[in-house]
C-alpha positions in Angstrom: -9.6 -74.9 -31.8 -10.5 -73.0 -28.6 -13.3 -70.5 -28.5 -13.4 -67.4 -26.2 -16.4 -66.9 -24.1 -18.8 -64.5 -25.4 -18.2 -61.0 -24.3 -14.6 -61.4 -23.6 -13.6 -58.9 -26.1 -15.7 -56.2 -24.1 -13.8 -57.0 -20.9 -10.5 -56.7 -22.7 -11.5 -53.3 -24.2 -12.8 -52.1 -20.7 -9.5 -53.2 -19.0 -7.4 -51.4 -21.6 -9.5 -48.2 -21.1 -9.1 -48.5 -17.4 -5.3 -49.0 -17.7 -5.1 -45.9 -20.1 -7.3 -43.8 -17.8 -5.1 -44.6 -14.7 -1.9 -43.7 -16.6 -3.5 -40.5 -17.9 -4.5 -39.7 -14.2 -1.1 -40.4 -12.9 0.6 -38.3 -15.5 -1.8 -35.3 -16.0 -3.6 -35.7 -12.5 -1.3 -33.5 -10.5 -2.0 -30.7 -13.0 -5.6 -31.0 -12.7 -5.6 -31.2 -9.0 -3.6 -28.0 -8.6 -5.7 -25.2 -7.3 -5.2 -22.0 -9.1 -5.1 -18.6 -7.3 -6.8 -15.4 -8.6 -3.5 -14.4 -10.2 -3.5 -17.6 -12.3 -0.6 -19.2 -10.3 -0.7 -22.4 -8.5 -1.2 -22.3 -4.7 2.3 -23.5 -4.1 3.8 -20.7 -6.0 1.5 -18.2 -4.4 2.7 -19.7 -0.9 6.4 -19.0 -1.9 5.5 -15.6 -3.1 3.6 -14.8 0.2 6.7 -16.0 2.3 8.4 -13.0 4.0 11.6 -12.2 5.7 12.4 -9.5 8.4 14.7 -6.8 6.8 16.1 -3.6 8.1 14.9 -0.6 6.0 16.2 2.9 6.4 14.2 6.2 6.9 15.2 9.8 7.8 15.6 10.3 11.5 13.8 13.1 13.5 16.5 15.6 13.1 16.7 15.1 9.3 20.5 14.5 9.4 20.8 10.7 9.6 19.1 7.4 8.9 17.3 5.1 11.4 17.0 1.5 10.6 13.4 -0.1 11.1 12.6 -3.9 11.0 10.0 -4.7 8.4 8.6 -7.6 6.6 9.8 -8.0 3.0 8.8 -10.6 0.5 11.3 -13.6 0.3 13.0 -14.3 -3.0 15.6 -17.0 -4.1 19.0 -15.6 -4.9 20.9 -12.5 -4.0 19.8 -10.4 -7.0 16.1 -11.2 -6.5 16.2 -10.6 -2.8 17.9 -7.4 -3.4 15.1 -6.5 -5.8 12.6 -7.2 -3.1 14.5 -5.1 -0.5 14.8 -2.2 -2.8 11.2 -2.4 -3.9 10.3 -2.2 -0.2 12.6 0.5 0.5 11.5 2.8 -2.3 7.8 2.3 -1.5 6.1 5.2 0.5 7.5 5.2 4.0 5.1 3.8 6.8 3.9 6.7 9.1 5.5 8.4 11.0 8.7 7.7 9.0 10.0 9.8 6.1 11.8 8.4 3.1 14.9 9.7 1.6 13.9 8.3 -1.7 12.2 10.8 -3.9 8.5 10.2 -4.7 7.8 8.2 -7.8 11.1 6.5 -8.0 10.8 3.0 -9.5 13.2 0.0 -9.6 14.0 -0.9 -13.2 16.5 -3.7 -12.6 19.1 -5.3 -10.4 22.4 -6.8 -11.4 24.8 -8.8 -9.0 28.4 -9.3 -9.9 30.8 -12.1 -9.0 32.8 -10.0 -6.8 29.7 -8.9 -4.7 28.9 -5.6 -6.2 25.2 -5.0 -6.9 23.9 -2.5 -9.6 20.5 -1.0 -9.0 18.9 0.8 -11.9 16.4 3.3 -10.8 13.9 5.5 -12.8 14.6 9.2 -13.6 12.5 10.4 -10.7 15.3 9.6 -8.4 17.0 12.7 -9.9 14.2 14.7 -11.2 12.2 14.6 -7.8 15.3 15.0 -5.7 15.1 18.0 -3.3 18.8 18.6 -3.6 21.4 19.5 -1.0 24.4 17.6 0.3 22.7 16.0 3.3 19.6 14.9 1.4 21.7 13.4 -1.5 23.9 11.6 1.0 20.8 10.2 2.9 19.3 9.0 -0.4 22.4 7.2 -1.4 23.0 5.6 1.9 19.4 4.6 2.3 20.0 2.3 -0.7 23.4 1.3 0.3 22.5 0.5 3.9 19.3 -1.4 2.9 21.3 -3.9 0.7 24.5 -4.2 2.8 22.9 -4.6 6.1 20.5 -7.3 4.7 22.7 -9.1 2.3 26.0 -10.2 3.6 27.1 -11.1 0.0 26.7 -7.5 -1.0 30.3 -5.6 -0.8 29.2 -2.5 -2.8 26.2 -0.8 -4.4 26.4 1.1 -7.8 23.4 3.4 -8.4 22.4 3.7 -12.1 19.5 6.0 -13.4 17.6 4.9 -16.5 20.2 2.2 -17.3 23.1 4.7 -17.2 25.9 5.7 -14.9 25.4 9.2 -13.7 27.8 11.5 -12.1 25.5 12.6 -9.3 21.9 12.8 -8.2 22.0 16.4 -7.3 25.4 17.8 -7.7 27.1 16.6 -4.5 28.0 12.9 -4.3 30.1 11.2 -7.0 28.0 8.1 -8.1 30.5 6.9 -10.8 31.7 4.2 -8.4 30.2 1.5 -6.0 29.5 2.6 -2.5 30.4 0.4 0.5 28.6 0.1 3.7 29.2 3.2 5.9 27.1 3.1 9.0 28.2 6.7 10.2 25.0 7.8 8.4 22.8 5.5 10.7 21.7 6.3 14.2 20.3 3.7 16.5 
């Protein structure tokens, strides 16, 4: 009968613990090693969220009768609907001085839907209507600010349908029929 050297069981136990520790480190280690930002997201996610694209946003021209396209940085997003969301969020934000926005103050983006045929539905808060100054020109510039921002920056977008508080509306201020999607119309844009 063979005998094992004294202390051999301890070596086996230590070896098993080391192997188990290495396996745990390989499986769980990447999670432990990921640095977390203040927002609680891993740095890799924060880096993607910080990535930006150049987009053309639209503001009222000096005469107040047309739109002028201005290149600005907008947060990058994967997919047409998500990128549309980022563009609209940037477009409805307060205009950078000295530009004037055609979007009524307080307007918020509720949601975005993108259809297979290239139409995009943007659902905005009630402030789009309630804070609108009215008038044919103002209403047209508001609508084409949104349409131009999406169709100029996203080639997949063929039409833009504007909703308010989740509903189709006849008009913003009594002048433009909003019950259909709008296509790009650059006659409202000056260079």
